[in-house]
DSSP file (Angstrom, degrees, kcal/mol; ACC not computed):
  #  RESIDUE AA STRUCTURE BP1 BP2  ACC     N-H-->O    O-->H-N    N-H-->O    O-->H-N    TCO  KAPPA ALPHA  PHI   PSI    X-CA   Y-CA   Z-CA
    1    1 A M              0   0    0      0, 0.0     2,-0.1     0, 0.0     0, 0.0   0.000 360.0 360.0 360.0 132.3  -20.3  -34.1    0.2
    2    2 A G     >  -     0   0    0      1,-0.1     4,-2.1     4,-0.0     5,-0.2  -0.297 360.0-108.1 -81.9 167.5  -22.9  -33.5    2.9
    3    3 A S  H  > S+     0   0    0      1,-0.2     4,-2.3     2,-0.2     5,-0.2   0.805 119.4  57.7 -65.2 -28.8  -24.7  -30.2    3.6
    4    4 A V  H  > S+     0   0    0      2,-0.2     4,-2.4     1,-0.2    -1,-0.2   0.917 106.7  48.5 -66.4 -42.1  -22.6  -29.8    6.8
    5    5 A D  H  > S+     0   0    0      2,-0.2     4,-2.6     1,-0.2    -2,-0.2   0.919 111.9  48.7 -63.3 -44.0  -19.4  -30.0    4.8
    6    6 A L  H  X S+     0   0    0     -4,-2.1     4,-2.4     1,-0.2    -1,-0.2   0.911 112.0  49.1 -62.5 -41.9  -20.7  -27.4    2.3
    7    7 A H  H  X S+     0   0    0     -4,-2.3     4,-2.4     2,-0.2    -1,-0.2   0.912 110.7  50.6 -63.2 -42.2  -21.8  -25.1    5.1
    8    8 A H  H  X S+     0   0    0     -4,-2.4     4,-2.2     2,-0.2    -2,-0.2   0.914 110.7  48.8 -62.5 -44.2  -18.4  -25.5    6.8
    9    9 A Q  H  X S+     0   0    0     -4,-2.6     4,-2.5     2,-0.2    -1,-0.2   0.906 110.2  51.9 -62.8 -41.7  -16.6  -24.6    3.5
   10   10 A H  H  X S+     0   0    0     -4,-2.4     4,-2.5     1,-0.2    -2,-0.2   0.929 110.2  48.4 -60.2 -45.5  -18.8  -21.6    3.1
   11   11 A L  H  X S+     0   0    0     -4,-2.4     4,-2.6     1,-0.2    -1,-0.2   0.877 110.4  51.7 -63.9 -38.1  -18.0  -20.4    6.6
   12   12 A Q  H  X S+     0   0    0     -4,-2.2     4,-2.5     2,-0.2    -1,-0.2   0.920 111.3  46.7 -64.6 -43.7  -14.2  -20.9    6.0
   13   13 A R  H  X S+     0   0    0     -4,-2.5     4,-2.4     2,-0.2    -2,-0.2   0.921 113.5  49.0 -63.3 -43.5  -14.4  -18.9    2.8
   14   14 A R  H  X S+     0   0    0     -4,-2.5     4,-2.4     2,-0.2    -2,-0.2   0.913 111.6  48.8 -63.3 -43.0  -16.4  -16.1    4.5
   15   15 A W  H  X S+     0   0    0     -4,-2.6     4,-2.5     2,-0.2    -2,-0.2   0.923 111.4  49.7 -62.7 -44.6  -13.9  -16.0    7.4
   16   16 A A  H  X S+     0   0    0     -4,-2.5     4,-2.1     1,-0.2    -2,-0.2   0.896 111.0  49.9 -61.8 -40.6  -10.9  -15.8    5.1
   17   17 A Q  H  X S+     0   0    0     -4,-2.4     4,-2.2     2,-0.2    -1,-0.2   0.920 111.0  48.7 -64.2 -43.8  -12.6  -13.0    3.1
   18   18 A E  H  X S+     0   0    0     -4,-2.4     4,-2.4     1,-0.2    -2,-0.2   0.884 109.9  52.0 -64.0 -38.7  -13.3  -11.1    6.3
   19   19 A Q  H  X S+     0   0    0     -4,-2.5     4,-2.3     2,-0.2    -1,-0.2   0.896 108.7  51.1 -64.8 -39.1   -9.7  -11.5    7.5
   20   20 A G  H  X S+     0   0    0     -4,-2.1     4,-2.1     2,-0.2    -2,-0.2   0.908 110.6  48.2 -63.6 -42.2   -8.5  -10.2    4.2
   21   21 A L  H  X S+     0   0    0     -4,-2.2     4,-2.2     2,-0.2    -2,-0.2   0.886 110.6  51.8 -65.8 -38.9  -10.7   -7.1    4.5
   22   22 A L  H  X S+     0   0    0     -4,-2.4     4,-2.6     2,-0.2    -2,-0.2   0.912 109.5  49.3 -62.5 -42.5   -9.5   -6.6    8.0
   23   23 A E  H  X S+     0   0    0     -4,-2.3     4,-2.6     2,-0.2    -2,-0.2   0.885 108.9  52.6 -67.1 -37.3   -5.9   -6.7    7.0
   24   24 A E  H  X S+     0   0    0     -4,-2.1     4,-2.2     2,-0.2    -1,-0.2   0.927 111.2  47.5 -60.6 -43.7   -6.6   -4.3    4.1
   25   25 A R  H  X S+     0   0    0     -4,-2.2     4,-2.3     2,-0.2    -2,-0.2   0.915 111.6  50.1 -63.4 -43.7   -8.1   -1.9    6.7
   26   26 A R  H  X S+     0   0    0     -4,-2.6     4,-2.0     1,-0.2    -2,-0.2   0.917 110.8  48.9 -62.5 -43.3   -5.2   -2.3    9.1
   27   27 A Q  H  X S+     0   0    0     -4,-2.6     4,-1.9     1,-0.2    -1,-0.2   0.903 110.3  51.0 -63.5 -40.7   -2.7   -1.6    6.4
   28   28 A R  H  X S+     0   0    0     -4,-2.2     4,-2.7     1,-0.2    -1,-0.2   0.889 108.6  53.1 -62.8 -38.3   -4.6    1.5    5.3
   29   29 A L  H  X S+     0   0    0     -4,-2.3     4,-2.8     2,-0.2    -2,-0.2   0.872 104.8  54.3 -65.3 -37.4   -4.6    2.6    8.9
   30   30 A L  H  X S+     0   0    0     -4,-2.0     4,-1.7     2,-0.2    -1,-0.2   0.921 112.1  43.8 -62.0 -43.0   -0.8    2.2    9.2
   31   31 A V  H  X S+     0   0    0     -4,-1.9     4,-2.2     2,-0.2    -2,-0.2   0.923 114.0  50.3 -66.3 -44.2   -0.4    4.5    6.1
   32   32 A A  H  X S+     0   0    0     -4,-2.7     4,-2.6     1,-0.2    -2,-0.2   0.869 107.3  54.4 -63.7 -37.1   -3.0    7.0    7.5
   33   33 A A  H  X S+     0   0    0     -4,-2.8     4,-2.4     2,-0.2    -1,-0.2   0.903 108.7  48.5 -63.6 -40.7   -1.2    7.1   10.8
   34   34 A A  H  X S+     0   0    0     -4,-1.7     4,-2.0     2,-0.2    -2,-0.2   0.898 111.8  49.6 -65.3 -39.9    2.0    8.0    9.1
   35   35 A Q  H  X S+     0   0    0     -4,-2.2     4,-2.3     2,-0.2    -2,-0.2   0.901 110.7  50.3 -64.1 -40.6    0.2   10.7    7.1
   36   36 A A  H  X S+     0   0    0     -4,-2.6     4,-2.6     2,-0.2    -2,-0.2   0.904 108.1  52.3 -64.6 -41.7   -1.4   12.0   10.3
   37   37 A A  H  X S+     0   0    0     -4,-2.4     4,-2.3     1,-0.2    -1,-0.2   0.901 109.5  50.0 -61.4 -40.0    2.0   12.2   12.0
   38   38 A E  H  X S+     0   0    0     -4,-2.0     4,-2.0     2,-0.2    -2,-0.2   0.927 111.6  47.8 -63.0 -45.2    3.4   14.2    9.1
   39   39 A A  H  X S+     0   0    0     -4,-2.3     4,-2.2     1,-0.2    -2,-0.2   0.875 110.9  52.2 -64.4 -37.5    0.5   16.6    9.3
   40   40 A L  H  X S+     0   0    0     -4,-2.6     4,-3.2     2,-0.2    -1,-0.2   0.922 110.1  47.2 -64.4 -44.0    0.9   16.9   13.0
   41   41 A R  H  < S+     0   0    0     -4,-2.3    -1,-0.2     1,-0.2    -2,-0.2   0.844 111.0  52.7 -67.1 -32.7    4.6   17.8   12.7
   42   42 A E  H  < S+     0   0    0     -4,-2.0    -1,-0.2    -5,-0.2    -2,-0.2   0.921 115.9  39.4 -66.5 -43.1    3.8   20.3    9.9
   43   43 A R  H  < S+     0   0    0     -4,-2.2    -2,-0.2     1,-0.3    -1,-0.2   0.885 131.8  26.2 -73.9 -40.6    1.2   22.0   12.2
   44   44 A W    ><  -     0   0    0     -4,-3.2     3,-2.3    -5,-0.2    -1,-0.3  -0.807  65.1-175.7-126.3  88.7    3.3   21.7   15.4
   45   45 A P  T 3  S+     0   0    0      0, 0.0    -1,-0.1     0, 0.0    -4,-0.1   0.661  79.4  73.2 -59.5 -14.6    7.0   21.5   14.5
   46   46 A V  T 3   +     0   0    0     28,-0.1     2,-0.5    -3,-0.1    -5,-0.1   0.594  66.4 111.7 -76.2  -9.6    7.7   21.1   18.3
   47   47 A V    <   -     0   0    0     -3,-2.3    27,-0.3    -7,-0.2     3,-0.1  -0.540  44.9-178.7 -67.2 116.5    6.4   17.5   18.0
   48   48 A E        +     0   0    0     25,-2.5     2,-0.3    -2,-0.5    26,-0.2   0.742  59.5  11.7 -91.1 -26.9    9.5   15.4   18.6
   49   49 A G  E     -A   73   0A   0     24,-1.4    24,-2.7     2,-0.0     2,-0.4  -0.999  51.8-166.6-153.7 151.6    8.0   11.9   18.3
   50   50 A A  E     -A   72   0A   0     78,-0.4    78,-3.4    -2,-0.3     2,-0.4  -0.990  14.9-175.4-141.2 131.4    4.9   10.1   17.2
   51   51 A W  E     -AB  71 127A   0     20,-2.5    20,-2.2    -2,-0.4     2,-0.4  -0.967  16.7-149.7-131.9 144.9    4.2    6.4   17.9
   52   52 A L  E     +AB  70 126A   0     74,-2.7    74,-3.1    -2,-0.4     2,-0.3  -0.924  29.4 160.8-107.3 134.9    1.5    4.0   17.0
   53   53 A F  E     +A   69   0A   0     16,-2.1    16,-0.8    -2,-0.4     3,-0.4  -0.891  26.9  48.9-143.4 175.7    0.7    1.2   19.5
   54   54 A G  S >  S-     0   0    0     -2,-0.3     3,-1.7     1,-0.2     4,-0.4  -0.497 104.0 -20.9  92.8-160.5   -2.1   -1.2   20.3
   55   55 A S  G >  S+     0   0    0      1,-0.3     3,-1.0     2,-0.2     6,-0.3   0.704 120.0  71.8 -65.4 -23.6   -4.1   -3.6   18.2
   56   56 A A  G 3  S+     0   0    0     -3,-0.4    -1,-0.3    11,-0.3   -26,-0.1   0.709  90.1  63.8 -66.6 -17.4   -3.4   -1.9   14.9
   57   57 A L  G <  S+     0   0    0     -3,-1.7     2,-0.5     1,-0.1    -1,-0.2   0.790 102.6  48.4 -76.5 -27.1    0.2   -3.1   15.0
   58   58 A E    X>  -     0   0    0     -3,-1.0     4,-1.8    -4,-0.4     3,-1.2  -0.955  65.4-149.9-123.4 126.8   -0.6   -6.8   14.8
   59   59 A A  T 34 S+     0   0    0     -2,-0.5    -1,-0.1     1,-0.3   -33,-0.0   0.858 101.6  58.0 -57.9 -35.1   -3.0   -8.5   12.4
   60   60 A S  T 34 S+     0   0    0      1,-0.2    -1,-0.3    -3,-0.1    -5,-0.1   0.735 113.0  38.9 -70.2 -20.7   -3.8  -11.1   15.0
   61   61 A S  T <4 S+     0   0    0     -3,-1.2     2,-0.2    -6,-0.3    -1,-0.2   0.682  91.7 101.6 -98.7 -22.5   -5.0   -8.4   17.5
   62   62 A F     <  -     0   0    0     -4,-1.8     2,-0.3    -7,-0.3    -6,-0.1  -0.456  49.3-179.1 -74.2 131.0   -6.8   -6.1   15.1
   63   63 A Q    >   -     0   0    0     -2,-0.2     3,-1.7     4,-0.1    -2,-0.1  -0.747  43.5 -97.0-123.0 170.5  -10.6   -6.4   15.0
   64   64 A R  T 3  S+     0   0    0      1,-0.3    -2,-0.0    -2,-0.3    -1,-0.0   0.843 124.5  37.4 -56.9 -36.6  -13.4   -4.7   13.1
   65   65 A H  T 3  S+     0   0    0     38,-0.1    -1,-0.3     2,-0.0    39,-0.1   0.094  85.8 134.0-107.9  22.9  -14.0   -2.2   15.9
   66   66 A S    <   -     0   0    0     -3,-1.7    38,-0.3     1,-0.1     2,-0.2  -0.309  46.8-136.2 -64.5 155.2  -10.4   -1.7   17.0
   67   67 A D        -     0   0    0     36,-0.1     2,-0.6    38,-0.0   -11,-0.3  -0.517  15.7-108.9-104.1 179.1   -9.3    1.9   17.6
   68   68 A L  E     - c   0 105A   0     36,-2.4    38,-3.0    -2,-0.2     2,-0.6  -0.956  30.2-158.4-113.2 119.3   -6.1    3.7   16.5
   69   69 A D  E     +Ac  53 106A   0    -16,-0.8   -16,-2.1    -2,-0.6     2,-0.3  -0.875  15.7 173.7-106.1 120.9   -3.8    4.5   19.5
   70   70 A L  E     -Ac  52 107A   0     36,-3.0    38,-2.4    -2,-0.6     2,-0.4  -0.944  15.9-163.3-126.7 147.0   -1.3    7.3   19.0
   71   71 A V  E     -Ac  51 108A   0    -20,-2.2   -20,-2.5    -2,-0.3     2,-0.4  -0.997   8.9-163.1-127.6 135.3    1.2    9.0   21.4
   72   72 A L  E     -Ac  50 109A   0     36,-2.5    38,-3.2    -2,-0.4     2,-0.5  -0.956   6.2-152.4-119.8 136.1    2.9   12.3   20.6
   73   73 A E  E    S+A   49   0A   0    -24,-2.7   -25,-2.5    -2,-0.4   -24,-1.4  -0.921  80.6  15.0-106.0 129.8    5.9   13.7   22.3
   74   74 A G  S    S+     0   0    0     -2,-0.5    -1,-0.2     1,-0.3   -28,-0.1   0.337  81.1 140.8  95.0  -6.2    6.3   17.5   22.5
   75   75 A L        -     0   0    0    -26,-0.2    -1,-0.3    -3,-0.1    36,-0.1  -0.543  59.9-112.5 -68.9 127.8    2.7   18.4   21.6
   76   76 A P    >   -     0   0    0      0, 0.0     3,-1.8     0, 0.0     4,-0.3  -0.358  20.1-126.4 -60.2 140.3    1.6   21.4   23.7
   77   77 A A  G >  S+     0   0    0      1,-0.3     3,-1.4     2,-0.2     4,-0.3   0.870 109.6  57.5 -56.8 -38.6   -1.1   20.3   26.1
   78   78 A A  G 3  S+     0   0    0      1,-0.3     4,-0.3     2,-0.1    -1,-0.3   0.656 103.8  54.6 -68.4 -14.4   -3.4   23.1   24.9
   79   79 A A  G <> S+     0   0    0     -3,-1.8     4,-2.8     1,-0.1    -1,-0.3   0.425  77.1  98.3 -98.3   0.3   -3.2   21.7   21.4
   80   80 A Q  H <> S+     0   0    0     -3,-1.4     4,-2.4    -4,-0.3    -1,-0.1   0.897  84.5  45.9 -60.7 -44.0   -4.3   18.1   22.2
   81   81 A L  H  > S+     0   0    0     -4,-0.3     4,-2.1     2,-0.2    -1,-0.2   0.918 114.8  47.4 -66.4 -42.4   -7.9   18.5   21.2
   82   82 A E  H  > S+     0   0    0     -4,-0.3     4,-2.1     2,-0.2    -2,-0.2   0.898 111.6  51.8 -63.8 -39.5   -7.0   20.3   17.9
   83   83 A A  H  X S+     0   0    0     -4,-2.8     4,-2.5     1,-0.2    -2,-0.2   0.902 107.2  52.7 -64.4 -40.8   -4.4   17.6   17.2
   84   84 A L  H  X S+     0   0    0     -4,-2.4     4,-2.6    -5,-0.2    -1,-0.2   0.922 108.7  50.4 -59.7 -44.4   -7.0   14.9   17.7
   85   85 A G  H  X S+     0   0    0     -4,-2.1     4,-2.2     2,-0.2    -1,-0.2   0.894 109.8  50.4 -60.7 -41.1   -9.3   16.6   15.2
   86   86 A L  H  X S+     0   0    0     -4,-2.1     4,-2.4     2,-0.2    -2,-0.2   0.931 111.4  48.0 -63.8 -45.3   -6.5   16.8   12.7
   87   87 A V  H  X S+     0   0    0     -4,-2.5     4,-2.8     1,-0.2     5,-0.3   0.925 110.5  52.1 -61.4 -44.6   -5.7   13.1   13.1
   88   88 A E  H  X S+     0   0    0     -4,-2.6     4,-2.7     1,-0.2     5,-0.3   0.907 110.4  48.2 -59.4 -42.3   -9.4   12.2   12.8
   89   89 A R  H  X S+     0   0    0     -4,-2.2     4,-2.2     2,-0.2    -1,-0.2   0.935 114.0  45.6 -64.2 -46.1   -9.7   14.2    9.5
   90   90 A V  H  X S+     0   0    0     -4,-2.4     4,-2.0     2,-0.2    -2,-0.2   0.942 118.4  41.8 -63.0 -48.2   -6.6   12.6    8.0
   91   91 A V  H  X S+     0   0    0     -4,-2.8     4,-2.5     2,-0.2     5,-0.2   0.928 114.5  50.3 -68.3 -45.5   -7.5    9.1    9.0
   92   92 A D  H  X S+     0   0    0     -4,-2.7     4,-2.8    -5,-0.3    -1,-0.2   0.891 110.8  50.3 -60.7 -39.1  -11.2    9.4    8.1
   93   93 A Q  H  X S+     0   0    0     -4,-2.2     4,-2.2    -5,-0.3    -1,-0.2   0.915 110.2  49.8 -65.3 -42.1  -10.4   10.8    4.7
   94   94 A S  H  X S+     0   0    0     -4,-2.0     4,-0.6    -5,-0.2    -2,-0.2   0.922 114.6  44.2 -62.2 -43.8   -7.9    7.9    4.0
   95   95 A L  H ><>S+     0   0    0     -4,-2.5     5,-2.8     1,-0.2     3,-1.0   0.908 111.3  53.3 -67.8 -41.3  -10.5    5.4    5.0
   96   96 A A  H ><5S+     0   0    0     -4,-2.8     3,-2.0     1,-0.3    -1,-0.2   0.874 101.3  60.6 -61.6 -37.0  -13.3    7.1    3.0
   97   97 A N  H 3<5S+     0   0    0     -4,-2.2    -1,-0.3     1,-0.3    -2,-0.2   0.766 108.3  45.2 -61.2 -24.0  -11.1    7.0   -0.1
   98   98 A A  T <<5S-     0   0    0     -3,-1.0    -1,-0.3    -4,-0.6    -2,-0.2   0.290 122.0-107.9-100.8   8.6  -11.2    3.2    0.3
   99   99 A G  T < 5S+     0   0    0     -3,-2.0     2,-0.3     1,-0.3    -3,-0.2   0.770  76.8 133.9  73.1  25.3  -14.9    3.1    0.9
  100  100 A Q      < -     0   0    0     -5,-2.8    -1,-0.3    -8,-0.1    -2,-0.1  -0.752  56.9-110.0-110.0 156.0  -14.4    2.3    4.6
  101  101 A E        -     0   0    0     -2,-0.3    -1,-0.1     1,-0.1    -3,-0.0  -0.350  42.0 -93.7 -77.8 162.6  -16.0    3.7    7.7
  102  102 A G        -     0   0    0     -2,-0.1     2,-0.3     1,-0.1    -1,-0.1   0.027  34.6-136.9 -67.9 179.7  -14.1    5.8   10.2
  103  103 A I        -     0   0    0    -15,-0.1     2,-0.2   -35,-0.0   -36,-0.1  -0.978  20.3-103.0-140.9 149.1  -12.3    4.6   13.3
  104  104 A A        -     0   0    0    -38,-0.3   -36,-2.4    -2,-0.3     2,-0.4  -0.506  36.6-149.1 -71.2 142.6  -12.1    5.9   16.9
  105  105 A I  E     -c   68   0A   0    -38,-0.2     2,-0.5    -2,-0.2   -36,-0.2  -0.952  11.2-164.2-118.1 132.7   -8.8    7.6   17.7
  106  106 A D  E     -c   69   0A   0    -38,-3.0   -36,-3.0    -2,-0.4     2,-0.5  -0.981  13.6-175.9-111.6 123.7   -7.0    7.7   21.0
  107  107 A L  E     +c   70   0A   0     -2,-0.5     2,-0.3   -38,-0.2   -36,-0.2  -0.976   4.2 176.0-125.4 120.3   -4.4   10.4   21.2
  108  108 A A  E     -c   71   0A   0    -38,-2.4   -36,-2.5    -2,-0.5     2,-0.5  -0.862  28.0-123.5-121.1 155.8   -2.1   10.8   24.3
  109  109 A R  E >>  -c   72   0A   0     -2,-0.3     3,-1.4   -38,-0.2     4,-0.5  -0.853  15.6-137.1 -97.2 133.3    0.8   13.0   25.1
  110  110 A W  G >4 S+     0   0    0    -38,-3.2     3,-1.4    -2,-0.5   -37,-0.2   0.884 104.9  58.6 -51.0 -43.3    4.0   11.4   26.0
  111  111 A E  G 34 S+     0   0    0    -39,-0.4    -1,-0.3     1,-0.3   -38,-0.1   0.705 102.6  53.1 -66.2 -20.8    4.5   13.9   28.8
  112  112 A D  G <4 S+     0   0    0     -3,-1.4    -1,-0.3     2,-0.1    -2,-0.2   0.531  91.1  94.0 -90.9  -7.6    1.2   12.9   30.4
  113  113 A L  S << S-     0   0    0     -3,-1.4     5,-0.1    -4,-0.5    -5,-0.0  -0.607  80.7-111.1 -89.9 145.7    2.0    9.2   30.6
  114  114 A P    >>  -     0   0    0      0, 0.0     3,-1.6     0, 0.0     4,-1.1  -0.349  35.7-104.3 -68.7 155.9    3.5    7.5   33.7
  115  115 A P  H 3> S+     0   0    0      0, 0.0     4,-1.6     0, 0.0     3,-0.2   0.807 118.3  61.5 -53.9 -35.1    7.1    6.2   33.3
  116  116 A H  H 3> S+     0   0    0      1,-0.2     4,-1.8     2,-0.2     5,-0.1   0.821 102.0  54.0 -65.3 -26.5    6.1    2.6   33.0
  117  117 A W  H <> S+     0   0    0     -3,-1.6     4,-2.9     2,-0.2    -1,-0.2   0.856 101.5  58.6 -71.6 -34.7    4.2    3.5   29.8
  118  118 A H  H  X S+     0   0    0     -4,-1.1     4,-2.2    -3,-0.2    -2,-0.2   0.933 108.6  45.0 -58.7 -45.4    7.3    5.1   28.4
  119  119 A E  H  X S+     0   0    0     -4,-1.6     4,-1.6     2,-0.2    -1,-0.2   0.914 112.4  51.3 -65.1 -42.7    9.2    1.8   28.7
  120  120 A R  H  X S+     0   0    0     -4,-1.8     4,-2.6     1,-0.2     5,-0.3   0.917 111.1  48.1 -60.3 -43.8    6.2   -0.2   27.3
  121  121 A L  H  X S+     0   0    0     -4,-2.9     4,-2.3     1,-0.2    -1,-0.2   0.895 107.5  55.1 -65.9 -39.6    6.0    2.2   24.3
  122  122 A R  H  < S+     0   0    0     -4,-2.2    -1,-0.2    -5,-0.2    -2,-0.2   0.860 117.4  37.4 -60.1 -33.8    9.8    1.9   23.6
  123  123 A Q  H  < S+     0   0    0     -4,-1.6    -2,-0.2    -5,-0.1    -1,-0.2   0.821 131.9  21.3 -86.5 -33.9    9.4   -1.9   23.5
  124  124 A Q  H  < S+     0   0    0     -4,-2.6    -3,-0.2    -5,-0.2    -2,-0.2   0.613  98.4  89.4-117.8 -15.0    6.1   -2.3   21.7
  125  125 A A     <  -     0   0    0     -4,-2.3     2,-0.6    -5,-0.3   -72,-0.2  -0.422  65.9-128.0 -88.8 162.6    5.2    0.8   19.7
  126  126 A M  E     -B   52   0A   0    -74,-3.1   -74,-2.7    -2,-0.1     2,-0.2  -0.940  22.3-129.8-109.0 121.8    6.0    1.7   16.2
  127  127 A A  E     -B   51   0A   0     -2,-0.6   -76,-0.3   -76,-0.2   -78,-0.0  -0.504  21.7-137.8 -68.7 134.8    7.7    5.1   15.6
  128  128 A L              0   0    0    -78,-3.4   -78,-0.4    -2,-0.2    -1,-0.0  -0.792 360.0 360.0 -96.3 137.3    5.9    7.0   12.9
  129  129 A P              0   0    0      0, 0.0    -1,-0.1     0, 0.0   -95,-0.1   0.509 360.0 360.0 -67.1 360.0    8.1    8.9   10.3
């Protein structure tokens, strides 16, 4: 076996290992997003819905520097910044427990989104329990 073949095999193993680590991170994020939704509903019982969308939903789209995209329905506008902080704490703690770095969070209110986004979310987002 030539040195090019050995190098190629090494790169394949490394890529497979990185993909496995990415998938572990993505799965942890899915769990953390559900935990965050629970904490949000506990803090603001008026929250009627919580959805996850974007690259975290699909292993093929998720990258090392992907963010976590959430939409909340019923969250008071004045509470959006506080809600973002709560989500960041829950998600960062979950990732830290696994020895992983934090992630950027995008948090939007359903009520602030244009109607075409509502349809897109209904089709592509994952409702969080």
